[in-house]
DRENDO-1510 file (C-alpha; in Angstrom, 1 decimal, always signed):
<recs>
REC; n; res; u; v; w
REC; 1; UNK; -18.8; +89.7; +18.1 .
REC; 2; UNK; -21.0; +89.0; +21.0 .
REC; 3; UNK; -19.7; +88.0; +24.4 .
REC; 4; UNK; -20.1; +84.2; +24.9 .
REC; 5; UNK; -22.1; +82.8; +27.7 .
REC; 6; UNK; -20.5; +80.2; +30.0 .
REC; 7; UNK; -24.0; +78.6; +30.4 .
REC; 8; UNK; -24.6; +75.6; +28.0 .
REC; 9; UNK; -27.2; +76.3; +25.5 .
REC; 10; UNK; -30.4; +74.3; +25.3 .
REC; 11; UNK; -29.0; +72.6; +22.1 .
REC; 12; UNK; -25.8; +71.7; +23.9 .
REC; 13; UNK; -27.7; +70.3; +26.9 .
REC; 14; UNK; -30.0; +68.2; +24.6 .
REC; 15; UNK; -27.0; +67.0; +22.6 .
REC; 16; UNK; -25.0; +65.9; +25.7 .
REC; 17; UNK; -28.1; +64.2; +27.2 .
REC; 18; UNK; -29.1; +62.2; +24.1 .
REC; 19; UNK; -25.4; +61.4; +23.3 .
REC; 20; UNK; -24.9; +60.0; +26.8 .
REC; 21; UNK; -28.1; +58.0; +26.5 .
REC; 22; UNK; -26.9; +56.5; +23.2 .
REC; 23; UNK; -23.4; +55.7; +24.5 .
REC; 24; UNK; -24.8; +54.2; +27.7 .
REC; 25; UNK; -27.3; +52.1; +25.6 .
REC; 26; UNK; -30.3; +53.6; +27.3 .
REC; 27; UNK; -31.3; +54.4; +23.7 .
REC; 28; UNK; -30.3; +51.2; +21.9 .
REC; 29; UNK; -29.1; +50.9; +18.3 .
REC; 30; UNK; -32.1; +51.0; +15.9 .
REC; 31; UNK; -34.3; +53.0; +18.3 .
REC; 32; UNK; -36.6; +55.4; +16.5 .
REC; 33; UNK; -36.0; +59.0; +17.7 .
REC; 34; UNK; -39.3; +60.9; +17.5 .
REC; 35; UNK; -38.5; +64.6; +17.9 .
REC; 36; UNK; -41.9; +65.4; +19.5 .
REC; 37; UNK; -41.4; +62.7; +22.1 .
REC; 38; UNK; -37.8; +63.8; +22.9 .
REC; 39; UNK; -39.0; +67.4; +23.3 .
REC; 40; UNK; -41.7; +66.4; +25.7 .
REC; 41; UNK; -39.4; +64.1; +27.7 .
REC; 42; UNK; -36.7; +66.7; +28.0 .
REC; 43; UNK; -39.1; +69.7; +28.5 .
REC; 44; UNK; -37.8; +71.7; +25.6 .
REC; 45; UNK; -39.1; +73.0; +22.3 .
REC; 46; UNK; -38.4; +71.2; +19.0 .
REC; 47; UNK; -35.7; +73.7; +17.9 .
REC; 48; UNK; -32.9; +72.5; +20.2 .
REC; 49; UNK; -33.9; +68.9; +19.4 .
REC; 50; UNK; -33.5; +69.5; +15.7 .
REC; 51; UNK; -30.2; +71.2; +16.2 .
REC; 52; UNK; -28.9; +68.5; +18.5 .
REC; 53; UNK; -30.0; +65.8; +16.0 .
REC; 54; UNK; -27.8; +67.5; +13.3 .
REC; 55; UNK; -24.8; +67.3; +15.7 .
REC; 56; UNK; -25.5; +63.7; +16.5 .
REC; 57; UNK; -25.8; +62.9; +12.8 .
REC; 58; UNK; -22.4; +64.5; +12.3 .
REC; 59; UNK; -21.0; +62.3; +15.1 .
REC; 60; UNK; -22.4; +59.2; +13.3 .
REC; 61; UNK; -24.6; +58.3; +16.3 .
REC; 62; UNK; -27.9; +59.1; +14.6 .
REC; 63; UNK; -28.9; +58.2; +11.0 .
REC; 64; UNK; -31.8; +59.2; +8.8 .
REC; 65; UNK; -33.5; +56.5; +6.9 .
REC; 66; UNK; -35.4; +57.8; +3.9 .
REC; 67; UNK; -38.8; +59.2; +4.9 .
REC; 68; UNK; -38.9; +57.0; +8.0 .
REC; 69; UNK; -37.2; +59.5; +10.3 .
REC; 70; UNK; -34.2; +59.5; +12.6 .
REC; 71; UNK; -32.8; +56.4; +14.4 .
REC; 72; UNK; -30.0; +55.6; +16.7 .
REC; 73; UNK; -27.3; +54.3; +14.4 .
REC; 74; UNK; -26.6; +50.6; +14.4 .
REC; 75; UNK; -23.1; +49.6; +15.3 .
REC; 76; UNK; -21.0; +48.8; +12.3 .
REC; 77; UNK; -19.3; +45.4; +12.9 .
REC; 78; UNK; -16.3; +46.1; +10.6 .
REC; 79; UNK; -16.1; +49.6; +11.8 .
REC; 80; UNK; -15.6; +48.6; +15.5 .
REC; 81; UNK; -12.4; +46.8; +14.6 .
REC; 82; UNK; -11.1; +50.0; +13.0 .
REC; 83; UNK; -12.0; +51.9; +16.2 .
REC; 84; UNK; -10.0; +49.3; +18.3 .
REC; 85; UNK; -7.0; +49.6; +15.9 .
REC; 86; UNK; -6.8; +53.3; +16.5 .
REC; 87; UNK; -7.4; +53.0; +20.2 .
REC; 88; UNK; -4.5; +50.4; +20.3 .
REC; 89; UNK; -2.1; +52.9; +18.8 .
REC; 90; UNK; -3.2; +55.7; +21.1 .
REC; 91; UNK; -3.0; +53.6; +24.3 .
REC; 92; UNK; +0.4; +52.3; +23.3 .
REC; 93; UNK; +1.7; +55.8; +22.7 .
REC; 94; UNK; +0.2; +57.1; +26.0 .
REC; 95; UNK; +1.6; +54.2; +28.0 .
REC; 96; UNK; +5.1; +54.8; +26.5 .
REC; 97; UNK; +5.1; +58.5; +27.2 .
REC; 98; UNK; +3.8; +58.1; +30.8 .
REC; 99; UNK; +6.3; +55.4; +31.7 .
REC; 100; UNK; +9.2; +57.3; +30.3 .
REC; 101; UNK; +8.3; +60.4; +32.4 .
REC; 102; UNK; +7.6; +58.3; +35.5 .
REC; 103; UNK; +11.1; +56.8; +35.1 .
REC; 104; UNK; +12.8; +60.2; +35.4 .
REC; 105; UNK; +10.4; +62.3; +37.5 .
REC; 106; UNK; +9.7; +61.3; +41.1 .
REC; 107; UNK; +7.1; +64.0; +41.6 .
REC; 108; UNK; +5.3; +62.8; +38.5 .
REC; 109; UNK; +5.6; +59.2; +39.7 .
REC; 110; UNK; +4.0; +60.1; +43.0 .
REC; 111; UNK; +1.1; +61.9; +41.4 .
REC; 112; UNK; +0.6; +59.0; +39.0 .
REC; 113; UNK; +0.4; +56.5; +41.8 .
REC; 114; UNK; -1.9; +58.7; +44.0 .
REC; 115; UNK; -4.4; +59.7; +41.4 .
REC; 116; UNK; -4.3; +56.4; +39.6 .
REC; 117; UNK; -5.0; +54.5; +42.8 .
REC; 118; UNK; -8.0; +56.8; +43.4 .
REC; 119; UNK; -9.4; +56.0; +40.0 .
REC; 120; UNK; -8.9; +52.3; +40.5 .
REC; 121; UNK; -10.7; +52.4; +43.9 .
REC; 122; UNK; -13.7; +54.3; +42.4 .
REC; 123; UNK; -13.9; +52.1; +39.4 .
REC; 124; UNK; -13.9; +48.9; +41.4 .
REC; 125; UNK; -16.7; +50.3; +43.5 .
REC; 126; UNK; -18.7; +51.1; +40.4 .
REC; 127; UNK; -18.2; +47.6; +39.1 .
REC; 128; UNK; -19.6; +46.2; +42.4 .
REC; 129; UNK; -22.7; +48.4; +42.0 .
REC; 130; UNK; -23.8; +46.3; +39.1 .
REC; 131; UNK; -24.2; +49.1; +36.6 .
REC; 132; UNK; -22.4; +48.3; +33.3 .
REC; 133; UNK; -22.8; +52.0; +32.2 .
REC; 134; UNK; -21.1; +53.3; +35.4 .
REC; 135; UNK; -18.4; +50.7; +35.1 .
REC; 136; UNK; -17.6; +51.6; +31.5 .
REC; 137; UNK; -17.7; +55.3; +32.4 .
REC; 138; UNK; -15.0; +54.7; +35.0 .
REC; 139; UNK; -13.1; +52.5; +32.6 .
REC; 140; UNK; -12.9; +55.4; +30.2 .
REC; 141; UNK; -11.9; +57.7; +33.0 .
REC; 142; UNK; -8.9; +55.5; +33.8 .
REC; 143; UNK; -7.7; +55.6; +30.2 .
REC; 144; UNK; -8.4; +59.3; +29.9 .
REC; 145; UNK; -6.2; +59.8; +33.0 .
REC; 146; UNK; -3.3; +58.1; +31.2 .
REC; 147; UNK; -3.9; +60.2; +28.1 .
REC; 148; UNK; -3.8; +63.4; +30.2 .
REC; 149; UNK; -0.7; +62.3; +32.0 .
REC; 150; UNK; +1.1; +61.5; +28.7 .
REC; 151; UNK; +1.9; +65.2; +28.2 .
REC; 152; UNK; +0.6; +65.0; +24.6 .
REC; 153; UNK; -2.6; +67.1; +24.5 .
REC; 154; UNK; -3.7; +65.6; +21.2 .
REC; 155; UNK; -4.2; +62.1; +22.4 .
REC; 156; UNK; -7.3; +62.7; +24.5 .
REC; 157; UNK; -9.4; +64.5; +21.9 .
REC; 158; UNK; -8.4; +62.0; +19.3 .
REC; 159; UNK; -9.4; +59.1; +21.5 .
REC; 160; UNK; -12.7; +60.7; +22.5 .
REC; 161; UNK; -14.2; +60.5; +19.0 .
REC; 162; UNK; -13.6; +56.7; +19.1 .
REC; 163; UNK; -14.8; +56.2; +22.7 .
REC; 164; UNK; -18.3; +57.4; +21.6 .
REC; 165; UNK; -18.6; +54.2; +19.7 .
REC; 166; UNK; -16.5; +51.9; +21.9 .
REC; 167; UNK; -18.6; +52.7; +25.0 .
REC; 168; UNK; -21.7; +51.2; +23.4 .
REC; 169; UNK; -20.1; +47.8; +22.6 .
REC; 170; UNK; -18.2; +47.7; +25.9 .
REC; 171; UNK; -21.5; +47.9; +27.8 .
REC; 172; UNK; -22.8; +45.0; +25.8 .
REC; 173; UNK; -19.6; +43.0; +26.3 .
REC; 174; UNK; -19.6; +43.6; +30.1 .
REC; 175; UNK; -23.2; +42.5; +30.3 .
REC; 176; UNK; -22.6; +39.3; +28.4 .
REC; 177; UNK; -19.0; +38.4; +28.9 .
REC; 178; UNK; -18.6; +39.4; +32.5 .
REC; 179; UNK; -15.2; +40.9; +31.9 .
REC; 180; UNK; -15.5; +43.6; +34.6 .
REC; 181; UNK; -13.1; +42.0; +37.3 .
REC; 182; UNK; -10.5; +41.1; +34.6 .
REC; 183; UNK; -10.6; +44.6; +33.1 .
REC; 184; UNK; -9.9; +46.3; +36.5 .
REC; 185; UNK; -7.2; +43.8; +37.4 .
REC; 186; UNK; -5.5; +44.7; +34.1 .
REC; 187; UNK; -5.9; +48.4; +34.9 .
REC; 188; UNK; -4.0; +47.8; +38.1 .
REC; 189; UNK; -1.2; +46.0; +36.4 .
REC; 190; UNK; -0.9; +48.7; +33.8 .
REC; 191; UNK; -0.7; +51.4; +36.5 .
REC; 192; UNK; +2.0; +49.4; +38.3 .
REC; 193; UNK; +4.1; +49.2; +35.2 .
REC; 194; UNK; +3.6; +52.9; +34.5 .
REC; 195; UNK; +4.6; +53.9; +38.0 .
REC; 196; UNK; +7.7; +51.6; +37.8 .
REC; 197; UNK; +8.8; +53.3; +34.6 .
REC; 198; UNK; +8.7; +50.0; +32.8 .
REC; 199; UNK; +8.2; +51.3; +29.3 .
REC; 200; UNK; +8.1; +48.0; +27.4 .
REC; 201; UNK; +6.1; +46.3; +30.0 .
REC; 202; UNK; +3.5; +49.1; +30.1 .
REC; 203; UNK; +3.1; +49.1; +26.3 .
REC; 204; UNK; +2.8; +45.3; +26.3 .
REC; 205; UNK; +0.1; +45.3; +29.0 .
REC; 206; UNK; -1.8; +48.1; +27.2 .
REC; 207; UNK; -1.7; +46.0; +24.0 .
REC; 208; UNK; -2.9; +42.9; +25.8 .
REC; 209; UNK; -5.7; +45.0; +27.4 .
REC; 210; UNK; -7.1; +46.4; +24.1 .
REC; 211; UNK; -6.6; +43.1; +22.3 .
REC; 212; UNK; -8.6; +41.3; +25.0 .
REC; 213; UNK; -11.4; +43.8; +24.8 .
REC; 214; UNK; -11.6; +43.4; +21.0 .
REC; 215; UNK; -11.5; +39.6; +21.2 .
REC; 216; UNK; -14.3; +39.6; +23.8 .
REC; 217; UNK; -16.5; +41.7; +21.4 .
REC; 218; UNK; -15.8; +39.3; +18.6 .
REC; 219; UNK; -16.7; +36.3; +20.8 .
REC; 220; UNK; -19.9; +38.0; +21.9 .
REC; 221; UNK; -20.7; +38.7; +18.2 .
REC; 222; UNK; -20.0; +35.1; +17.2 .
REC; 223; UNK; -22.2; +33.8; +20.0 .
REC; 224; UNK; -25.1; +36.0; +19.0 .
REC; 225; UNK; -25.4; +37.4; +22.5 .
REC; 226; UNK; -24.6; +41.0; +21.3 .
REC; 227; UNK; -26.9; +41.0; +18.3 .
REC; 228; UNK; -29.1; +43.7; +19.8 .
REC; 229; UNK; -26.1; +46.1; +19.5 .
REC; 230; UNK; -26.2; +45.8; +15.7 .
REC; 231; UNK; -29.9; +46.3; +15.2 .
REC; 232; UNK; -31.0; +48.0; +12.0 .
REC; 233; UNK; -33.1; +51.1; +12.2 .
REC; 234; UNK; -36.6; +50.2; +13.3 .
REC; 235; UNK; -35.7; +46.8; +14.8 .
REC; 236; UNK; -35.5; +48.2; +18.4 .
REC; 237; UNK; -38.9; +49.0; +19.8 .
REC; 238; UNK; -37.5; +51.0; +22.8 .
REC; 239; UNK; -38.4; +54.7; +22.8 .
REC; 240; UNK; -37.3; +57.5; +25.1 .
REC; 241; UNK; -39.5; +57.4; +28.2 .
REC; 242; UNK; -39.8; +60.0; +31.0 .
REC; 243; UNK; -36.8; +59.7; +33.3 .
REC; 244; UNK; -34.5; +57.9; +30.9 .
REC; 245; UNK; -32.9; +61.1; +29.5 .
REC; 246; UNK; -32.9; +64.4; +31.2 .
REC; 247; UNK; -31.6; +67.9; +30.6 .
REC; 248; UNK; -29.8; +69.4; +33.5 .
REC; 249; UNK; -31.4; +72.7; +34.6 .
</recs>
């Protein structure tokens, strides 16, 4: 076997870049992904583009429509509720595990407060910057921190597969429902309960938090304000432009 390089391959760089652009809604649902244009925008050959598209198709973020080519996958309305159901269970489990450990371990409790407060401060600052994508990225960072602190190494990778889809709708909900301040106030309350070792309180707050996010999405869907998130292939006319997606060199 050959020695592996620690430097990300061109395929991995393209995959990460396009995936982030999809999750941040830079590339909206229904956008036609023309491989030649992506290659020119990212400054790579078509081979890593083709390989990255296969990975994105496996993720469910890109779909192929007959002979019409590749498109950013539309968001499945029914599927989103399923993602939220799984996230609910994971967040409840993580909250329970963290609160239980905080109750009995003062060093753990101190670290939880210190690192949690830092994430809250950074996230609130991102919210004030006006970038929905940045705010959602920090939102995910808060929950990922709790997963990591839970002591169960399976929670984070299990959740990550669902966050790929949740991030897209969360950006749309933040833009239209203006939930940002409420979300970060709830994060603060969740952290307080975790630090206090209030197991049932932390689980209840985590449940309320996820339920509120799901209900906000349903309300946005009912109002029609989030219709662009569910565009069918070809409905979105946005195409990747220079500067929208980049490969780190």
